[in-house]
mmCIF file of the N, C-alpha and C atoms, coordinates in Angstrom:
data_MODEL
# 
_entry.id   MODEL 
# 
loop_
_atom_site.group_PDB 
_atom_site.id 
_atom_site.type_symbol 
_atom_site.label_atom_id 
_atom_site.label_alt_id 
_atom_site.label_comp_id 
_atom_site.label_asym_id 
_atom_site.label_entity_id 
_atom_site.label_seq_id 
_atom_site.pdbx_PDB_ins_code 
_atom_site.Cartn_x 
_atom_site.Cartn_y 
_atom_site.Cartn_z 
_atom_site.occupancy 
_atom_site.B_iso_or_equiv 
_atom_site.pdbx_formal_charge 
_atom_site.auth_seq_id 
_atom_site.auth_comp_id 
_atom_site.auth_asym_id 
_atom_site.auth_atom_id 
_atom_site.pdbx_PDB_model_num 
ATOM 1   N N  . MET A 1 1  ? 5.228   14.672 -8.069  1.00 0.00 ? 1  MET A N  1 
ATOM 2   C CA . MET A 1 1  ? 6.103   13.588 -7.771  1.00 0.00 ? 1  MET A CA 1 
ATOM 3   C C  . MET A 1 1  ? 5.228   12.590 -7.482  1.00 0.00 ? 1  MET A C  1 
ATOM 4   N N  . LEU A 1 2  ? 5.543   11.395 -8.043  1.00 0.00 ? 2  LEU A N  1 
ATOM 5   C CA . LEU A 1 2  ? 5.024   9.978  -7.726  1.00 0.00 ? 2  LEU A CA 1 
ATOM 6   C C  . LEU A 1 2  ? 6.104   9.196  -6.994  1.00 0.00 ? 2  LEU A C  1 
ATOM 7   N N  . LEU A 1 3  ? 5.654   8.655  -6.271  1.00 0.00 ? 3  LEU A N  1 
ATOM 8   C CA . LEU A 1 3  ? 6.483   7.477  -5.400  1.00 0.00 ? 3  LEU A CA 1 
ATOM 9   C C  . LEU A 1 3  ? 6.375   6.397  -5.698  1.00 0.00 ? 3  LEU A C  1 
ATOM 10  N N  . GLU A 1 4  ? 7.413   5.584  -6.218  1.00 0.00 ? 4  GLU A N  1 
ATOM 11  C CA . GLU A 1 4  ? 6.940   4.031  -6.776  1.00 0.00 ? 4  GLU A CA 1 
ATOM 12  C C  . GLU A 1 4  ? 7.379   3.256  -5.713  1.00 0.00 ? 4  GLU A C  1 
ATOM 13  N N  . THR A 1 5  ? 8.352   3.191  -4.843  1.00 0.00 ? 5  THR A N  1 
ATOM 14  C CA . THR A 1 5  ? 8.558   2.339  -3.798  1.00 0.00 ? 5  THR A CA 1 
ATOM 15  C C  . THR A 1 5  ? 9.320   3.184  -2.674  1.00 0.00 ? 5  THR A C  1 
ATOM 16  N N  . LEU A 1 6  ? 9.252   2.498  -1.706  1.00 0.00 ? 6  LEU A N  1 
ATOM 17  C CA . LEU A 1 6  ? 9.756   3.047  -0.366  1.00 0.00 ? 6  LEU A CA 1 
ATOM 18  C C  . LEU A 1 6  ? 10.308  2.139  0.155   1.00 0.00 ? 6  LEU A C  1 
ATOM 19  N N  . THR A 1 7  ? 11.774  2.354  0.723   1.00 0.00 ? 7  THR A N  1 
ATOM 20  C CA . THR A 1 7  ? 12.456  1.219  1.495   1.00 0.00 ? 7  THR A CA 1 
ATOM 21  C C  . THR A 1 7  ? 12.734  1.908  2.793   1.00 0.00 ? 7  THR A C  1 
ATOM 22  N N  . LEU A 1 8  ? 12.478  1.326  3.848   1.00 0.00 ? 8  LEU A N  1 
ATOM 23  C CA . LEU A 1 8  ? 12.827  1.594  5.159   1.00 0.00 ? 8  LEU A CA 1 
ATOM 24  C C  . LEU A 1 8  ? 13.754  0.655  5.674   1.00 0.00 ? 8  LEU A C  1 
ATOM 25  N N  . CYS A 1 9  ? 14.971  1.135  6.298   1.00 0.00 ? 9  CYS A N  1 
ATOM 26  C CA . CYS A 1 9  ? 15.865  0.594  6.902   1.00 0.00 ? 9  CYS A CA 1 
ATOM 27  C C  . CYS A 1 9  ? 16.257  0.798  8.264   1.00 0.00 ? 9  CYS A C  1 
ATOM 28  N N  . ASP A 1 10 ? 15.852  0.256  9.181   1.00 0.00 ? 10 ASP A N  1 
ATOM 29  C CA . ASP A 1 10 ? 15.948  0.483  10.588  1.00 0.00 ? 10 ASP A CA 1 
ATOM 30  C C  . ASP A 1 10 ? 15.554  1.838  10.975  1.00 0.00 ? 10 ASP A C  1 
ATOM 31  N N  . PHE A 1 11 ? 14.156  1.736  10.382  1.00 0.00 ? 11 PHE A N  1 
ATOM 32  C CA . PHE A 1 11 ? 13.556  3.142  10.933  1.00 0.00 ? 11 PHE A CA 1 
ATOM 33  C C  . PHE A 1 11 ? 12.273  2.693  11.965  1.00 0.00 ? 11 PHE A C  1 
ATOM 34  N N  . GLY A 1 12 ? 12.276  3.356  13.024  1.00 0.00 ? 12 GLY A N  1 
ATOM 35  C CA . GLY A 1 12 ? 10.809  3.335  13.704  1.00 0.00 ? 12 GLY A CA 1 
ATOM 36  C C  . GLY A 1 12 ? 10.862  1.754  14.131  1.00 0.00 ? 12 GLY A C  1 
ATOM 37  N N  . LEU A 1 13 ? 9.793   0.978  14.304  1.00 0.00 ? 13 LEU A N  1 
ATOM 38  C CA . LEU A 1 13 ? 9.667   -0.245 14.566  1.00 0.00 ? 13 LEU A CA 1 
ATOM 39  C C  . LEU A 1 13 ? 10.063  -1.314 13.354  1.00 0.00 ? 13 LEU A C  1 
ATOM 40  N N  . PHE A 1 14 ? 10.440  -1.003 12.288  1.00 0.00 ? 14 PHE A N  1 
ATOM 41  C CA . PHE A 1 14 ? 11.078  -1.823 11.151  1.00 0.00 ? 14 PHE A CA 1 
ATOM 42  C C  . PHE A 1 14 ? 12.269  -1.817 11.097  1.00 0.00 ? 14 PHE A C  1 
ATOM 43  N N  . ARG A 1 15 ? 12.789  -3.102 11.703  1.00 0.00 ? 15 ARG A N  1 
ATOM 44  C CA . ARG A 1 15 ? 14.116  -3.554 11.891  1.00 0.00 ? 15 ARG A CA 1 
ATOM 45  C C  . ARG A 1 15 ? 14.634  -4.262 10.532  1.00 0.00 ? 15 ARG A C  1 
ATOM 46  N N  . GLY A 1 16 ? 15.841  -4.017 10.308  1.00 0.00 ? 16 GLY A N  1 
ATOM 47  C CA . GLY A 1 16 ? 16.198  -4.485 9.015   1.00 0.00 ? 16 GLY A CA 1 
ATOM 48  C C  . GLY A 1 16 ? 15.586  -3.814 7.819   1.00 0.00 ? 16 GLY A C  1 
ATOM 49  N N  . GLU A 1 17 ? 15.792  -4.184 6.566   1.00 0.00 ? 17 GLU A N  1 
ATOM 50  C CA . GLU A 1 17 ? 15.391  -3.651 5.409   1.00 0.00 ? 17 GLU A CA 1 
ATOM 51  C C  . GLU A 1 17 ? 13.810  -4.155 4.615   1.00 0.00 ? 17 GLU A C  1 
ATOM 52  N N  . HIS A 1 18 ? 12.896  -3.024 4.554   1.00 0.00 ? 18 HIS A N  1 
ATOM 53  C CA . HIS A 1 18 ? 11.734  -3.372 4.320   1.00 0.00 ? 18 HIS A CA 1 
ATOM 54  C C  . HIS A 1 18 ? 11.164  -2.447 3.082   1.00 0.00 ? 18 HIS A C  1 
ATOM 55  N N  . THR A 1 19 ? 10.840  -3.195 2.001   1.00 0.00 ? 19 THR A N  1 
ATOM 56  C CA . THR A 1 19 ? 10.399  -2.344 0.667   1.00 0.00 ? 19 THR A CA 1 
ATOM 57  C C  . THR A 1 19 ? 8.971   -2.394 0.598   1.00 0.00 ? 19 THR A C  1 
ATOM 58  N N  . VAL A 1 20 ? 8.357   -1.228 0.300   1.00 0.00 ? 20 VAL A N  1 
ATOM 59  C CA . VAL A 1 20 ? 6.878   -1.332 -0.018  1.00 0.00 ? 20 VAL A CA 1 
ATOM 60  C C  . VAL A 1 20 ? 6.715   -0.478 -1.475  1.00 0.00 ? 20 VAL A C  1 
ATOM 61  N N  . ASP A 1 21 ? 5.931   -1.421 -2.220  1.00 0.00 ? 21 ASP A N  1 
ATOM 62  C CA . ASP A 1 21 ? 5.466   -0.935 -3.504  1.00 0.00 ? 21 ASP A CA 1 
ATOM 63  C C  . ASP A 1 21 ? 4.577   -0.129 -3.587  1.00 0.00 ? 21 ASP A C  1 
ATOM 64  N N  . LEU A 1 22 ? 4.453   1.211  -4.144  1.00 0.00 ? 22 LEU A N  1 
ATOM 65  C CA . LEU A 1 22 ? 3.463   2.054  -4.205  1.00 0.00 ? 22 LEU A CA 1 
ATOM 66  C C  . LEU A 1 22 ? 2.919   2.544  -5.490  1.00 0.00 ? 22 LEU A C  1 
ATOM 67  N N  . ASN A 1 23 ? 3.273   1.368  -6.629  1.00 0.00 ? 23 ASN A N  1 
ATOM 68  C CA . ASN A 1 23 ? 2.498   1.448  -7.705  1.00 0.00 ? 23 ASN A CA 1 
ATOM 69  C C  . ASN A 1 23 ? 0.873   1.048  -7.706  1.00 0.00 ? 23 ASN A C  1 
ATOM 70  N N  . PRO A 1 24 ? 0.119   2.066  -8.387  1.00 0.00 ? 24 PRO A N  1 
ATOM 71  C CA . PRO A 1 24 ? -1.131  1.360  -8.316  1.00 0.00 ? 24 PRO A CA 1 
ATOM 72  C C  . PRO A 1 24 ? -1.129  0.113  -9.281  1.00 0.00 ? 24 PRO A C  1 
ATOM 73  N N  . ARG A 1 25 ? -2.255  -0.686 -8.667  1.00 0.00 ? 25 ARG A N  1 
ATOM 74  C CA . ARG A 1 25 ? -2.589  -2.141 -9.278  1.00 0.00 ? 25 ARG A CA 1 
ATOM 75  C C  . ARG A 1 25 ? -3.420  -1.855 -10.484 1.00 0.00 ? 25 ARG A C  1 
ATOM 76  N N  . LYS A 1 26 ? -3.400  -2.621 -11.432 1.00 0.00 ? 26 LYS A N  1 
ATOM 77  C CA . LYS A 1 26 ? -4.546  -2.710 -12.851 1.00 0.00 ? 26 LYS A CA 1 
ATOM 78  C C  . LYS A 1 26 ? -5.504  -4.019 -12.378 1.00 0.00 ? 26 LYS A C  1 
ATOM 79  N N  . LYS A 1 27 ? -6.849  -3.544 -12.465 1.00 0.00 ? 27 LYS A N  1 
ATOM 80  C CA . LYS A 1 27 ? -7.481  -4.650 -12.101 1.00 0.00 ? 27 LYS A CA 1 
ATOM 81  C C  . LYS A 1 27 ? -8.572  -4.260 -13.235 1.00 0.00 ? 27 LYS A C  1 
ATOM 82  N N  . TYR A 1 28 ? -9.612  -5.150 -13.870 1.00 0.00 ? 28 TYR A N  1 
ATOM 83  C CA . TYR A 1 28 ? -10.463 -5.139 -14.886 1.00 0.00 ? 28 TYR A CA 1 
ATOM 84  C C  . TYR A 1 28 ? -10.276 -4.156 -15.847 1.00 0.00 ? 28 TYR A C  1 
ATOM 85  N N  . ASN A 1 29 ? -8.683  -4.090 -16.327 1.00 0.00 ? 29 ASN A N  1 
ATOM 86  C CA . ASN A 1 29 ? -8.469  -3.259 -17.364 1.00 0.00 ? 29 ASN A CA 1 
ATOM 87  C C  . ASN A 1 29 ? -8.622  -1.734 -16.728 1.00 0.00 ? 29 ASN A C  1 
ATOM 88  N N  . SER A 1 30 ? -8.389  -1.269 -15.566 1.00 0.00 ? 30 SER A N  1 
ATOM 89  C CA . SER A 1 30 ? -8.416  -0.101 -15.225 1.00 0.00 ? 30 SER A CA 1 
ATOM 90  C C  . SER A 1 30 ? -7.360  -0.051 -13.962 1.00 0.00 ? 30 SER A C  1 
ATOM 91  N N  . VAL A 1 31 ? -6.682  1.399  -13.890 1.00 0.00 ? 31 VAL A N  1 
ATOM 92  C CA . VAL A 1 31 ? -5.895  1.570  -12.818 1.00 0.00 ? 31 VAL A CA 1 
ATOM 93  C C  . VAL A 1 31 ? -6.470  2.057  -11.669 1.00 0.00 ? 31 VAL A C  1 
ATOM 94  N N  . ARG A 1 32 ? -6.007  1.504  -10.523 1.00 0.00 ? 32 ARG A N  1 
ATOM 95  C CA . ARG A 1 32 ? -6.610  1.817  -9.421  1.00 0.00 ? 32 ARG A CA 1 
ATOM 96  C C  . ARG A 1 32 ? -5.721  2.962  -8.845  1.00 0.00 ? 32 ARG A C  1 
ATOM 97  N N  . PRO A 1 33 ? -6.052  4.208  -8.842  1.00 0.00 ? 33 PRO A N  1 
ATOM 98  C CA . PRO A 1 33 ? -4.867  5.190  -8.166  1.00 0.00 ? 33 PRO A CA 1 
ATOM 99  C C  . PRO A 1 33 ? -4.908  5.644  -6.670  1.00 0.00 ? 33 PRO A C  1 
ATOM 100 N N  . ILE A 1 34 ? -5.401  4.587  -6.014  1.00 0.00 ? 34 ILE A N  1 
ATOM 101 C CA . ILE A 1 34 ? -5.350  4.855  -4.682  1.00 0.00 ? 34 ILE A CA 1 
ATOM 102 C C  . ILE A 1 34 ? -4.696  3.825  -3.652  1.00 0.00 ? 34 ILE A C  1 
ATOM 103 N N  . ILE A 1 35 ? -3.475  4.151  -2.947  1.00 0.00 ? 35 ILE A N  1 
ATOM 104 C CA . ILE A 1 35 ? -3.055  3.071  -2.273  1.00 0.00 ? 35 ILE A CA 1 
ATOM 105 C C  . ILE A 1 35 ? -3.481  3.084  -0.638  1.00 0.00 ? 35 ILE A C  1 
ATOM 106 N N  . LEU A 1 36 ? -3.903  1.872  -0.429  1.00 0.00 ? 36 LEU A N  1 
ATOM 107 C CA . LEU A 1 36 ? -4.510  2.102  1.124   1.00 0.00 ? 36 LEU A CA 1 
ATOM 108 C C  . LEU A 1 36 ? -3.580  1.158  2.115   1.00 0.00 ? 36 LEU A C  1 
ATOM 109 N N  . PHE A 1 37 ? -3.370  1.750  3.472   1.00 0.00 ? 37 PHE A N  1 
ATOM 110 C CA . PHE A 1 37 ? -2.512  0.917  4.440   1.00 0.00 ? 37 PHE A CA 1 
ATOM 111 C C  . PHE A 1 37 ? -3.721  0.721  5.117   1.00 0.00 ? 37 PHE A C  1 
ATOM 112 N N  . GLY A 1 38 ? -3.689  -0.646 5.591   1.00 0.00 ? 38 GLY A N  1 
ATOM 113 C CA . GLY A 1 38 ? -4.700  -0.943 6.869   1.00 0.00 ? 38 GLY A CA 1 
ATOM 114 C C  . GLY A 1 38 ? -3.914  -2.001 7.637   1.00 0.00 ? 38 GLY A C  1 
ATOM 115 N N  . ALA A 1 39 ? -3.774  -1.916 8.803   1.00 0.00 ? 39 ALA A N  1 
ATOM 116 C CA . ALA A 1 39 ? -3.264  -2.811 9.844   1.00 0.00 ? 39 ALA A CA 1 
ATOM 117 C C  . ALA A 1 39 ? -3.919  -2.629 11.314  1.00 0.00 ? 39 ALA A C  1 
ATOM 118 N N  . PHE A 1 40 ? -3.470  -3.404 12.430  1.00 0.00 ? 40 PHE A N  1 
ATOM 119 C CA . PHE A 1 40 ? -3.890  -3.072 13.581  1.00 0.00 ? 40 PHE A CA 1 
ATOM 120 C C  . PHE A 1 40 ? -3.291  -2.037 14.119  1.00 0.00 ? 40 PHE A C  1 
ATOM 121 N N  . ASN A 1 41 ? -3.721  -1.620 15.372  1.00 0.00 ? 41 ASN A N  1 
ATOM 122 C CA . ASN A 1 41 ? -2.668  -0.632 15.967  1.00 0.00 ? 41 ASN A CA 1 
ATOM 123 C C  . ASN A 1 41 ? -1.406  -0.670 16.298  1.00 0.00 ? 41 ASN A C  1 
ATOM 124 N N  . GLY A 1 42 ? -0.716  -0.118 16.070  1.00 0.00 ? 42 GLY A N  1 
ATOM 125 C CA . GLY A 1 42 ? 0.748   -0.305 16.451  1.00 0.00 ? 42 GLY A CA 1 
ATOM 126 C C  . GLY A 1 42 ? 1.463   -1.258 15.519  1.00 0.00 ? 42 GLY A C  1 
ATOM 127 N N  . ALA A 1 43 ? 1.293   -1.212 14.428  1.00 0.00 ? 43 ALA A N  1 
ATOM 128 C CA . ALA A 1 43 ? 1.508   -2.064 13.118  1.00 0.00 ? 43 ALA A CA 1 
ATOM 129 C C  . ALA A 1 43 ? 2.900   -1.274 12.287  1.00 0.00 ? 43 ALA A C  1 
ATOM 130 N N  . GLY A 1 44 ? 2.649   0.003  12.383  1.00 0.00 ? 44 GLY A N  1 
ATOM 131 C CA . GLY A 1 44 ? 3.625   0.958  12.041  1.00 0.00 ? 44 GLY A CA 1 
ATOM 132 C C  . GLY A 1 44 ? 2.969   1.511  10.689  1.00 0.00 ? 44 GLY A C  1 
ATOM 133 N N  . LYS A 1 45 ? 1.658   2.120  10.675  1.00 0.00 ? 45 LYS A N  1 
ATOM 134 C CA . LYS A 1 45 ? 1.210   2.997  9.580   1.00 0.00 ? 45 LYS A CA 1 
ATOM 135 C C  . LYS A 1 45 ? 1.745   4.277  9.537   1.00 0.00 ? 45 LYS A C  1 
ATOM 136 N N  . THR A 1 46 ? 1.614   4.807  10.780  1.00 0.00 ? 46 THR A N  1 
ATOM 137 C CA . THR A 1 46 ? 2.280   6.336  11.127  1.00 0.00 ? 46 THR A CA 1 
ATOM 138 C C  . THR A 1 46 ? 3.814   6.587  10.926  1.00 0.00 ? 46 THR A C  1 
ATOM 139 N N  . THR A 1 47 ? 4.165   5.343  11.261  1.00 0.00 ? 47 THR A N  1 
ATOM 140 C CA . THR A 1 47 ? 5.849   5.299  10.779  1.00 0.00 ? 47 THR A CA 1 
ATOM 141 C C  . THR A 1 47 ? 5.917   5.425  9.371   1.00 0.00 ? 47 THR A C  1 
ATOM 142 N N  . ILE A 1 48 ? 5.269   4.529  8.461   1.00 0.00 ? 48 ILE A N  1 
ATOM 143 C CA . ILE A 1 48 ? 5.532   4.547  7.141   1.00 0.00 ? 48 ILE A CA 1 
ATOM 144 C C  . ILE A 1 48 ? 5.357   6.232  6.535   1.00 0.00 ? 48 ILE A C  1 
ATOM 145 N N  . PHE A 1 49 ? 4.186   6.886  6.791   1.00 0.00 ? 49 PHE A N  1 
ATOM 146 C CA . PHE A 1 49 ? 4.137   8.091  6.620   1.00 0.00 ? 49 PHE A CA 1 
ATOM 147 C C  . PHE A 1 49 ? 5.010   9.070  6.986   1.00 0.00 ? 49 PHE A C  1 
ATOM 148 N N  . THR A 1 50 ? 5.636   8.945  8.646   1.00 0.00 ? 50 THR A N  1 
ATOM 149 C CA . THR A 1 50 ? 6.560   9.763  8.657   1.00 0.00 ? 50 THR A CA 1 
ATOM 150 C C  . THR A 1 50 ? 7.864   9.412  8.115   1.00 0.00 ? 50 THR A C  1 
ATOM 151 N N  . ALA A 1 51 ? 8.167   8.480  7.498   1.00 0.00 ? 51 ALA A N  1 
ATOM 152 C CA . ALA A 1 51 ? 9.367   8.243  6.722   1.00 0.00 ? 51 ALA A CA 1 
ATOM 153 C C  . ALA A 1 51 ? 9.220   8.938  5.208   1.00 0.00 ? 51 ALA A C  1 
ATOM 154 N N  . ILE A 1 52 ? 8.005   8.868  4.788   1.00 0.00 ? 52 ILE A N  1 
ATOM 155 C CA . ILE A 1 52 ? 7.517   9.496  3.703   1.00 0.00 ? 52 ILE A CA 1 
ATOM 156 C C  . ILE A 1 52 ? 7.886   11.378 3.539   1.00 0.00 ? 52 ILE A C  1 
ATOM 157 N N  . ARG A 1 53 ? 7.393   11.588 4.862   1.00 0.00 ? 53 ARG A N  1 
ATOM 158 C CA . ARG A 1 53 ? 7.509   13.032 4.958   1.00 0.00 ? 53 ARG A CA 1 
ATOM 159 C C  . ARG A 1 53 ? 8.915   13.391 5.400   1.00 0.00 ? 53 ARG A C  1 
ATOM 160 N N  . LEU A 1 54 ? 9.534   12.741 6.248   1.00 0.00 ? 54 LEU A N  1 
ATOM 161 C CA . LEU A 1 54 ? 10.872  12.985 6.336   1.00 0.00 ? 54 LEU A CA 1 
ATOM 162 C C  . LEU A 1 54 ? 11.949  12.968 4.972   1.00 0.00 ? 54 LEU A C  1 
ATOM 163 N N  . ALA A 1 55 ? 11.478  11.997 4.224   1.00 0.00 ? 55 ALA A N  1 
ATOM 164 C CA . ALA A 1 55 ? 12.321  11.775 3.055   1.00 0.00 ? 55 ALA A CA 1 
ATOM 165 C C  . ALA A 1 55 ? 11.992  12.834 2.125   1.00 0.00 ? 55 ALA A C  1 
ATOM 166 N N  . ILE A 1 56 ? 10.947  13.673 2.052   1.00 0.00 ? 56 ILE A N  1 
ATOM 167 C CA . ILE A 1 56 ? 10.572  14.607 1.064   1.00 0.00 ? 56 ILE A CA 1 
ATOM 168 C C  . ILE A 1 56 ? 11.120  15.958 1.659   1.00 0.00 ? 56 ILE A C  1 
ATOM 169 N N  . TYR A 1 57 ? 10.801  16.365 2.953   1.00 0.00 ? 57 TYR A N  1 
ATOM 170 C CA . TYR A 1 57 ? 10.624  17.635 3.617   1.00 0.00 ? 57 TYR A CA 1 
ATOM 171 C C  . TYR A 1 57 ? 12.394  17.813 4.552   1.00 0.00 ? 57 TYR A C  1 
ATOM 172 N N  . GLY A 1 58 ? 12.959  16.525 4.837   1.00 0.00 ? 58 GLY A N  1 
ATOM 173 C CA . GLY A 1 58 ? 13.858  16.485 5.577   1.00 0.00 ? 58 GLY A CA 1 
ATOM 174 C C  . GLY A 1 58 ? 13.747  16.473 7.190   1.00 0.00 ? 58 GLY A C  1 
ATOM 175 N N  . LYS A 1 59 ? 14.676  16.479 7.967   1.00 0.00 ? 59 LYS A N  1 
ATOM 176 C CA . LYS A 1 59 ? 14.565  16.442 9.232   1.00 0.00 ? 59 LYS A CA 1 
ATOM 177 C C  . LYS A 1 59 ? 13.706  17.355 9.894   1.00 0.00 ? 59 LYS A C  1 
ATOM 178 N N  . LYS A 1 60 ? 13.891  18.674 9.558   1.00 0.00 ? 60 LYS A N  1 
ATOM 179 C CA . LYS A 1 60 ? 12.835  19.842 10.130  1.00 0.00 ? 60 LYS A CA 1 
ATOM 180 C C  . LYS A 1 60 ? 11.219  19.416 10.022  1.00 0.00 ? 60 LYS A C  1 
ATOM 181 N N  . SER A 1 61 ? 11.076  18.581 9.364   1.00 0.00 ? 61 SER A N  1 
ATOM 182 C CA . SER A 1 61 ? 9.408   18.452 9.161   1.00 0.00 ? 61 SER A CA 1 
ATOM 183 C C  . SER A 1 61 ? 9.071   17.590 10.446  1.00 0.00 ? 61 SER A C  1 
ATOM 184 N N  . LEU A 1 62 ? 10.140  16.771 11.146  1.00 0.00 ? 62 LEU A N  1 
ATOM 185 C CA . LEU A 1 62 ? 9.642   16.426 12.614  1.00 0.00 ? 62 LEU A CA 1 
ATOM 186 C C  . LEU A 1 62 ? 9.316   17.079 13.458  1.00 0.00 ? 62 LEU A C  1 
ATOM 187 N N  . GLY A 1 63 ? 9.835   18.515 13.531  1.00 0.00 ? 63 GLY A N  1 
ATOM 188 C CA . GLY A 1 63 ? 9.861   19.374 14.524  1.00 0.00 ? 63 GLY A CA 1 
ATOM 189 C C  . GLY A 1 63 ? 11.114  19.479 15.251  1.00 0.00 ? 63 GLY A C  1 
ATOM 190 N N  . TYR A 1 64 ? 11.391  20.472 15.980  1.00 0.00 ? 64 TYR A N  1 
ATOM 191 C CA . TYR A 1 64 ? 12.384  20.995 16.828  1.00 0.00 ? 64 TYR A CA 1 
ATOM 192 C C  . TYR A 1 64 ? 12.769  19.864 18.017  1.00 0.00 ? 64 TYR A C  1 
ATOM 193 N N  . THR A 1 65 ? 11.499  19.299 18.534  1.00 0.00 ? 65 THR A N  1 
ATOM 194 C CA . THR A 1 65 ? 11.638  18.660 19.683  1.00 0.00 ? 65 THR A CA 1 
ATOM 195 C C  . THR A 1 65 ? 11.930  17.122 19.635  1.00 0.00 ? 65 THR A C  1 
ATOM 196 N N  . VAL A 1 66 ? 12.307  16.625 18.280  1.00 0.00 ? 66 VAL A N  1 
ATOM 197 C CA . VAL A 1 66 ? 12.880  15.505 18.097  1.00 0.00 ? 66 VAL A CA 1 
ATOM 198 C C  . VAL A 1 66 ? 14.241  15.635 18.179  1.00 0.00 ? 66 VAL A C  1 
ATOM 199 N N  . SER A 1 67 ? 15.120  14.652 18.723  1.00 0.00 ? 67 SER A N  1 
ATOM 200 C CA . SER A 1 67 ? 16.513  14.713 19.052  1.00 0.00 ? 67 SER A CA 1 
ATOM 201 C C  . SER A 1 67 ? 16.983  14.087 17.650  1.00 0.00 ? 67 SER A C  1 
ATOM 202 N N  . GLN A 1 68 ? 18.336  14.261 17.318  1.00 0.00 ? 68 GLN A N  1 
ATOM 203 C CA . GLN A 1 68 ? 19.122  13.733 16.332  1.00 0.00 ? 68 GLN A CA 1 
ATOM 204 C C  . GLN A 1 68 ? 19.138  12.174 16.615  1.00 0.00 ? 68 GLN A C  1 
ATOM 205 N N  . LYS A 1 69 ? 19.095  11.383 17.670  1.00 0.00 ? 69 LYS A N  1 
ATOM 206 C CA . LYS A 1 69 ? 19.291  9.989  17.848  1.00 0.00 ? 69 LYS A CA 1 
ATOM 207 C C  . LYS A 1 69 ? 17.994  9.594  17.467  1.00 0.00 ? 69 LYS A C  1 
ATOM 208 N N  . ALA A 1 70 ? 16.762  10.239 17.920  1.00 0.00 ? 70 ALA A N  1 
ATOM 209 C CA . ALA A 1 70 ? 15.542  9.915  17.613  1.00 0.00 ? 70 ALA A CA 1 
ATOM 210 C C  . ALA A 1 70 ? 15.092  9.854  16.378  1.00 0.00 ? 70 ALA A C  1 
# 
């Protein structure tokens, strides 16, 4: 499975709708197959990976200690 885009809508610290392009870019006539996320602490890197895990595996991937509202 290859994810091409990720759209977050009011998830975690992302308010509103945000779309992340996950397609590898071409540079110097070669595809770079790795997507890197870099940012300061608290910027939402873990939130993006939690959203991907939730989309693929469902709400049980977050564990039983997380409430429906959270």
